[in-house]
Each structure stands twice: as structure tokens, then as C-alpha cells.
C-alpha positions as CSV (number, residue, x, y, z in Angstrom):
1,X,-57.7,-14.5,-79.1
2,X,-55.3,-11.9,-78.1
3,X,-55.4,-10.3,-74.8
4,X,-55.8,-6.5,-74.6
5,X,-54.5,-4.3,-71.3
6,X,-56.0,-1.1,-70.5
7,X,-53.4,1.5,-70.7
8,X,-52.6,2.9,-66.9
9,X,-54.0,6.1,-67.8
10,X,-57.4,4.7,-68.9
11,X,-57.4,2.8,-65.6
12,X,-56.6,5.7,-63.1
13,X,-59.5,7.5,-65.0
14,X,-61.9,4.7,-64.4
15,X,-61.1,4.3,-60.4
16,X,-63.3,6.7,-58.5
17,X,-61.5,9.7,-56.7
18,X,-62.0,8.3,-53.2
19,X,-60.6,4.9,-53.9
20,X,-57.2,6.4,-56.0
21,X,-57.0,8.6,-52.9
22,X,-56.8,5.4,-50.6
23,X,-54.6,3.7,-52.9
24,X,-52.0,6.0,-53.2
25,X,-52.0,6.9,-49.4
26,X,-51.3,3.2,-48.4
27,X,-48.5,3.0,-51.2
28,X,-46.5,6.0,-50.2
29,X,-46.0,4.2,-46.8
30,X,-43.9,1.6,-45.8
31,X,-44.8,-0.7,-42.7
32,X,-41.6,0.6,-41.3
33,X,-41.2,4.1,-40.4
34,X,-37.5,5.4,-40.9
35,X,-37.3,8.4,-38.7
36,X,-38.0,6.7,-35.7
37,X,-34.5,6.8,-33.3
38,X,-32.8,3.5,-33.3
39,X,-31.9,2.1,-29.8
40,X,-28.6,3.3,-28.9
41,X,-28.3,1.4,-25.7
42,X,-27.7,3.3,-22.2
43,X,-26.6,7.0,-22.3
44,X,-24.4,6.7,-19.7
45,X,-22.6,4.9,-16.9
46,X,-21.2,6.3,-13.5
47,X,-19.1,5.2,-10.9
48,X,-16.6,6.4,-8.6
49,X,-13.5,5.8,-7.1
50,X,-14.5,5.9,-3.4
51,X,-15.0,1.9,-2.3
52,X,-18.7,1.3,-1.6
53,X,-19.8,0.3,2.2
54,X,-16.5,2.2,3.4
55,X,-16.1,4.0,6.3
56,X,-14.8,7.6,6.8
57,X,-14.5,9.5,10.3
58,X,-17.6,11.9,11.1
59,X,-17.7,15.4,9.6
60,X,-15.0,14.5,7.4
61,X,-15.3,15.9,3.9
62,X,-14.6,13.3,0.8
63,X,-13.7,14.2,-2.4
64,X,-16.1,12.6,-4.8
65,X,-15.0,12.0,-8.6
66,X,-17.7,10.8,-10.8
67,X,-16.7,8.8,-14.0
68,X,-19.2,9.1,-16.6
69,X,-18.9,7.1,-19.6
70,X,-20.4,5.7,-22.9
71,X,-19.6,2.4,-23.8
72,X,-16.2,2.6,-22.2
73,X,-15.8,6.1,-23.5
74,X,-15.3,9.0,-21.0
75,X,-17.9,11.5,-21.9
76,X,-16.6,15.3,-21.6
77,X,-19.3,18.0,-20.6
78,X,-21.9,15.3,-19.4
79,X,-23.9,16.6,-16.5
80,X,-23.7,14.8,-12.9
81,X,-26.4,15.4,-10.5
82,X,-25.7,14.9,-6.9
83,X,-27.9,14.2,-3.9
84,X,-27.7,12.9,-0.4
85,X,-30.2,10.0,-0.3
86,X,-28.9,9.3,3.5
87,X,-27.5,11.2,6.4
88,X,-27.1,14.7,7.8
89,X,-24.1,15.6,5.2
90,X,-23.6,18.6,3.0
91,X,-22.5,18.8,-1.0
92,X,-20.3,21.5,-2.3
93,X,-22.8,21.4,-5.3
94,X,-25.8,19.6,-6.4
95,X,-24.8,19.1,-9.8
96,X,-22.0,19.8,-12.0
97,X,-20.7,18.8,-15.5
98,X,-17.6,16.2,-16.4
99,X,-14.0,17.5,-17.5
100,X,-12.3,16.5,-20.4
101,X,-11.7,13.3,-18.9
102,X,-15.2,12.4,-18.1
103,X,-15.0,13.4,-14.6
104,X,-17.2,15.7,-12.4
105,X,-15.9,16.3,-8.7
106,X,-17.9,17.5,-5.8
107,X,-16.6,17.8,-1.8
108,X,-18.8,15.4,0.3
109,X,-19.0,16.9,3.9
110,X,-20.6,13.6,6.0
111,X,-23.0,13.9,9.0
112,X,-21.7,14.1,12.6
113,X,-23.1,11.5,14.0
114,X,-20.8,8.4,14.4
115,X,-22.4,4.9,12.7
116,X,-24.6,6.7,11.3
117,X,-24.7,5.5,7.0
118,X,-24.0,8.3,4.6
119,X,-25.5,7.9,0.9
120,X,-24.9,9.7,-2.0
121,X,-26.5,9.2,-5.2
122,X,-25.3,10.2,-8.5
123,X,-27.1,10.4,-11.7
124,X,-26.2,11.5,-15.1
125,X,-28.6,10.4,-18.2
126,X,-30.0,7.3,-17.0
127,X,-26.5,6.5,-15.8
128,X,-27.0,5.5,-11.8
129,X,-24.8,4.9,-9.1
130,X,-24.7,5.2,-5.3
131,X,-22.1,5.3,-2.7
132,X,-22.0,4.3,0.8
133,X,-20.0,5.9,3.6
134,X,-20.5,4.8,7.4
135,X,-19.2,7.7,9.5
136,X,-17.2,6.3,12.5
137,X,-15.3,8.1,15.4
138,X,-12.4,10.5,14.4
139,X,-9.2,11.2,16.4
140,X,-9.8,12.5,20.1
141,X,-9.6,16.3,19.8
142,X,-11.7,17.5,23.1
143,X,-11.7,16.2,27.1
144,X,-15.2,16.3,28.7
145,X,-15.4,15.9,32.5
146,X,-17.4,13.0,33.5
147,X,-16.9,13.7,37.5
148,X,-16.8,16.9,39.2
149,X,-13.9,19.8,38.3
150,X,-13.8,20.5,41.8
151,X,-13.9,18.2,45.1
152,X,-13.8,17.8,48.5
153,X,-11.9,14.9,49.7
154,X,-10.8,13.3,53.7
155,X,-7.2,12.9,54.0
156,X,-6.2,9.5,52.5
157,X,-9.4,8.6,50.8
158,X,-9.6,7.5,46.9
159,X,-11.3,9.8,44.8
160,X,-12.3,8.8,41.4
161,X,-11.6,11.2,38.4
162,X,-13.6,10.5,34.9
163,X,-12.9,12.6,31.5
164,X,-14.6,11.6,28.2
165,X,-12.9,11.7,25.2
166,X,-15.1,13.1,21.8
167,X,-13.6,13.8,18.4
168,X,-14.2,17.1,17.2
169,X,-18.3,16.3,16.0
170,X,-18.7,15.0,19.8
171,X,-18.6,11.4,19.3
172,X,-17.0,9.3,22.0
173,X,-13.5,7.8,20.7
174,X,-13.0,4.2,22.2
175,X,-9.4,3.5,22.4
176,X,-8.0,6.7,23.4
177,X,-4.9,6.8,25.5
178,X,-5.0,9.7,28.3
179,X,-2.2,10.5,30.6
180,X,-2.6,11.5,34.6
181,X,-0.7,14.3,36.0
182,X,-0.8,15.7,40.0
183,X,0.6,18.7,41.4
184,X,0.7,16.4,45.1
185,X,-0.7,13.7,46.0
186,X,-0.6,10.2,43.9
187,X,-2.5,8.4,40.9
188,X,-3.4,5.4,40.4
189,X,-1.7,5.1,36.9
190,X,0.2,7.2,34.9
191,X,-2.2,6.7,32.3
192,X,-5.6,5.0,31.0
193,X,-7.5,4.3,27.8
194,X,-11.1,5.5,26.9
195,X,-14.0,2.4,27.2
196,X,-16.4,2.1,24.4
197,X,-18.2,4.7,26.0
198,X,-14.9,7.2,25.3
199,X,-14.7,7.4,29.3
200,X,-10.8,7.2,31.1
201,X,-10.5,7.1,34.5
202,X,-7.9,7.7,37.6
203,X,-8.1,7.3,41.3
204,X,-6.6,10.2,43.3
205,X,-5.3,9.9,46.9
206,X,-3.5,12.5,49.2
207,X,-1.7,11.5,52.6
208,X,-1.6,15.4,53.5
209,X,-3.9,18.1,53.5
210,X,-3.9,20.8,50.9
211,X,-5.1,21.8,47.6
212,X,-4.2,19.9,44.5
213,X,-4.8,19.7,40.8
214,X,-5.3,16.6,39.0
215,X,-4.7,16.5,35.1
216,X,-6.3,14.8,32.4
217,X,-4.1,15.2,29.0
218,X,-4.1,14.3,25.3
219,X,-0.5,15.4,24.0
220,X,-1.0,18.1,21.5
221,X,-4.9,18.1,21.6
222,X,-6.8,18.4,24.9
223,X,-6.3,18.8,28.4
224,X,-8.7,19.0,31.4
225,X,-8.1,20.3,35.3
226,X,-9.2,19.3,37.9
227,X,-9.1,21.2,41.5
228,X,-9.4,19.1,44.7
229,X,-9.1,20.3,48.3
230,X,-7.8,17.4,50.6
231,X,-8.9,18.0,54.3
């Protein structure tokens, strides 16, 4: 007996309306939603030209150049946020955008305290980098008296004179050479080197009574005078 097929229009007419709506809803959607974005990987990678865990003088100003790339290609116009995560420094800007070479630039002033670790965080998209710089004492800038600047002493009695060399923010500077000069009498050394506390010492004495000046000098940098009356 030959098989008979029901026309589709008849089949649709025979299917209840709620069931028909359910079937058409299922047929209109695939199991994979093509509108969902694909995973393109990291948005950006951030790196700097300065070496991490390097050192620099306290309170110095560093030029930080943050390079932003995506799959090795420089990103122009990418926003970069800079944040001081540790230390007491200052930034010339909290955020800036990369130039045509994918570089964002900021000036970073380190904190005043030597031995302090200063940390700068840089974020662009989901790219993150951290730069750590250890602040150290800079070049000697000042001579601070440790012993009194005015003294009375007996003839032929040695007098210890002491000064501390500091950098511009006030950190003691070890290993600095201090030269000594006297208007009369004599000093025990023409120069001396500061110790770990930044202190340099010399002894003064005079075989004759009178008023004298002893000067501690770091050439072209600092001078400190001590007035001594010998009686």
C-alpha cells in the first residue's frame, strides 16, 4: 500500500498554537551565540626603560617612560595611570596618554629619605608594571656643626671639631672628604673623610693664646666656621 505524506501546511494547521510557537522559538536559536566577543588576549603590556630595584639619590627627579604594547605593537593614545604605591614622592601627572610611539612620560620625584624604597605602579587597560627605586644619599650639599661653633680652650689643649656632611634633603653622606684650614694654631689633619653617620673630625690646638678660626670646607659646595678662643 503506498505511503501518504501530509502536506506541511496541513501539519502546521493541526499543531496547537502554543506548541508551534515553542518549536519556532527553538529553531530560531543556535547553541552558539555569535554576538559574544571572542577572547583577544591581554589588552596591553606595560614596561619601562628604568631598571627595577635600581637606586637613585633621594629627592631626585626621574624621567619615567612607560611603553604600552599589544602583541608587540606599540599602542598610540592608550591611557596610562601612574600611582605612587610606596614612598613619599611626587608625580608630575596622575595619568597621561601614549604618544605615536606608544610611550607615556611622567616625572617622578623620589622621597627625601635615604634607604627608602619608592614604588611606582603603572596601569594601562589590563597591563600592569611596577617600578621600584631605592633612594640613597646624594652628593654632599651642607656641613652641619656637630661640636659647638664657639669654644674656649686652654693653651696647648687639643679641641675636637666635628661636622656632618648631608645631601640636599638632609641625609648624612658617608665617604665625603672635608678639608680643614685654621687662621692660626694647627689642625691634626688637612682633610678627613666622613664616617657612616656623615661625621668628619679634626683636632685643633694652639701653643699661643688668641682668637682663631677653623674652617671645614667641601670645595665649591659648603663651608662651616668654628671660632676658638685660646687662653
